[in-house]
N, C-alpha and C positions, 0 to 999 in steps of 0.2 A: 774677544769679539771686537772688530773695528767699529768705529763710529758709524760708517756707512751701512754695515750689515745690521747694526742695532736699529737704525732708522727704518730700514726696509721691513724688519720684523714687526716694529711697532705699527707701521702703516698697514701691514697685512692682517694684524690681529682683529681690528673691528670688522673687517670683511668676513673673516672666518667665523667670528661669533655670530654675525648676522645670518650667514649661510646655515649654521647649525640651528639657530632659532627658527628660521623659515622651514627647515627640514622637519623640526619637531612639530611646528604648527601644522604643516602639511600632513604629517603622520596622524596627528590628532584629528584633523578634519576629515580624513578619508578612511581611516582604519580603526580608530578607537570606538568601541561600542558605547562609550559614555557620552560622546558628543551629541548635542541636539541636532547637528547638521549632517547626521549620518545619511549617506546617499544610497545605501543598499536597502532593498525592500525588507520591511519587517514582517513578522508572521501575520500581523493583523491585515496586511494588504494582500495576502495570498487569497485565491478563491476558496470559499468555504465548502467543504464536502461533508456528507454525513459521517459521523464517527462510527468506526467499526473496531471492535476489540481485537487486539492481536494475540490475546491469550489463547492457548490451545485448548480445545474442548476435550472433555473426558472421552476416551475411546469407547465406541459402542461395539460390543461383541455380538455378532449376529448368530442366530440359531442355525445349526446344521440339521435340525430335525425336519422331517418331511412336513409339508403343510397339511392342514386339516383336510380330510377327505369327506367330511359330512356335508359340504356345500354343493348344491346341485350345479352342474356345469355340463356343457356339451363336450363330446370327445375331442373336437378339434382344438388345438392349442391356440388358434387365432380367434376363437369365439368364446364368449362367456354368456351363459343363459341361466335365467332364474328370476325370482322376485327381486325388485329393487327397493332400496330404502331412500327416501327423498328428504333432502335437507335444504335450507335456505341459503342466504348470503352470509359471508363473514363467519364461517365455522372455524373457530381458532383451535390451536393445538391443545389447549387446556380442556376444551370440550371433547376433543378426540381421545386424549388420554390425560387425565388429571395428574398434577405434579406429584401427588402422594404415591403414585405407582411407578415412578421413575427409578426406584431402587431395584426393580426387577431386572434380572440379567437375561437378555434374550438368547444368549449362547447355551443356557441351561434349558433343556426341553420342557421341564415342568413349569419353569418361570415364563418361558415363551408362550405356552398355552394360557397361563394365568394372565399374562399381559393382554392376550387377545380377549379374555373374558371381561376386561375392563374397557374395551374399545367403545368409544362414544358414550361412556358413562357420565361424562360431564354435561351432556345435553339437558336442558330444563324439561322436566317431564310434562309441564303444562303445555309447552309448544310441541313436544314430540311424545305423545302418550304411548305409542307403540314401542316397546323395548327393542333395542337393536340386538341385544343378547337375551335370549329367553331365560327366565329364572331357572337357576340350577344347571345352566349349560355354560360351556366355555367357548362356544362357536356360534356364529350367526347363521340365519337362514337366508341372508341377503348377500349374494355374491357381487352385486353391483350397487354402488352408491351414486345417486344423482344429486347434484348440489348446484347452488347459484354461483355468485362471483366471490373471488378472494378466498377460496378454500385453503385451509391450512395456515392462516395468518397467525400472528402471535409469536411465541418463543420458537426457537429453531431446534426443537427436540427431535432427534432421530427416531425416538420411540413412537412418534405419531404414525408414520406409514407402517412401521413394524407391527404396531398394535392392530391396525386394520388388516394387514396381511395375515397375522396370527389368528385373527378372528374368522377368517375365511373369505374376506373381500378380495376380489381379483381385479376389479377396475373401478375407478371413480371417474365420473363424467361431470365436469364443472365448466363454468364459463371461462374462468381463469384461476390460477393458483398463486399463492404466495411463493416467491422465487425459491426460498430455501426448502419449503416443503416439497416442491416439484423435484428439486435436485436430490433431496433425501430419498424420495420415492424411487428415482432411477438408480441411485447409488446402492440402495439396499436390495433392489429387485423385488420388493414385496408386492407392489401394486402397479397397475398401469394408470398414470395420471393423464386422462384424456380430456381434451378441450372441445367444446361444442362450437360449431360454426354459428348457430343461432343462439339468441339470448332467451331466457325465460323458459327453458325446457322444464326446469323443476316445478314451474307453476302449472304445467300441462300434464305432469305425471303424479301418481299417487303411490304412497308406500304400499307395496304388495303387488303392483302391476308387474306382469311377466314381460321381461325385456331380453333382448339379445344384443350384446356388444360384438360387432364384427370388426376386428382389427384390420383384416386384409382389405375390406371395402370401406373402412373409415365411416361407419354408420352405427346408429343406435336404433333398434327397432322396438317399439312398444307394441307388443302383441295384444295387450288389453284394449288399447285405444285404436290400434291400427295405424299409428303415425310412425313415420321414419324421419330421423334427424341426421344431419351430416356432422361428422366429427373431423377435427383437424388431424392429419396423419401424425402418428407418433414419431416418425422419422428415425434418426440414428439412435434414439433412446430405446427403441423397441428391442433390438438384439441384446442390449445390456440387461434389460429387465428380464427378457426371456432366459438369459444365461443364469440369472439368479443374483445379479448385482455387479458392481464394478469390478470387484476382485475376481469373481467367478468368470466374468467376461474376459478379463486380462489373462487369466490362466487358459481359458478356452482358445483364445486367439494367439497364444504364445508370447504375449507381452511380458509376462512374468512366469517363472517356473511353476509347474503344477506341484501340488502337495506330494505326489508320488515321486517326483524327480528332484525336488528341492533337497 
């Protein structure tokens, strides 16, 4: 190598080293997860939302057995008539069906009926002295349940609306529902979860009052007191419940193949 070429190489070496050093420092400053000057947003700076588990729930096998026929009701499929059972606010799913009965499999007809026999067995007897299920029976005499606010709160067990439906309940009228309970009621097709336009209906009704739930007219008639209450229309959830649940509705409308053609 000539003297001139060596001199040029020696002069370029510090510049190249400086460039490499600056590149390394730049890389550390903007990309290294260890640097304290990290410019990207960290997890703590993101908005905080409620935590929901991503674990898949155990599948619930629904019964194919016919519903109880011991409950009094009118011939029309859009009305339900009979004595009502009255509850207060915040009736949770553990009161609707206690956890020790969740081992029952609704797809088995005998266990489906047994599940219904435990409906509302978690209620405190001091507050609700009239048994929802008569002793020695597996069905209720109350086709309509009237409740206050936040009905079906607590754990998201699908057995809750299934137990009510298995017991003979056809409709629940409440001020509003826990979101998952409402969705489970529609998905299983067991009961109509109806919301009242007015508040405090449960305070004006008494267990045993004879009532009619008119789905077509969106109203609740208390024949014992003579009062009529407005209900919010069930809307698109109505045909799903009438079909027997989300899968039955999907087969009925051709969204999925029916059991006979699958």
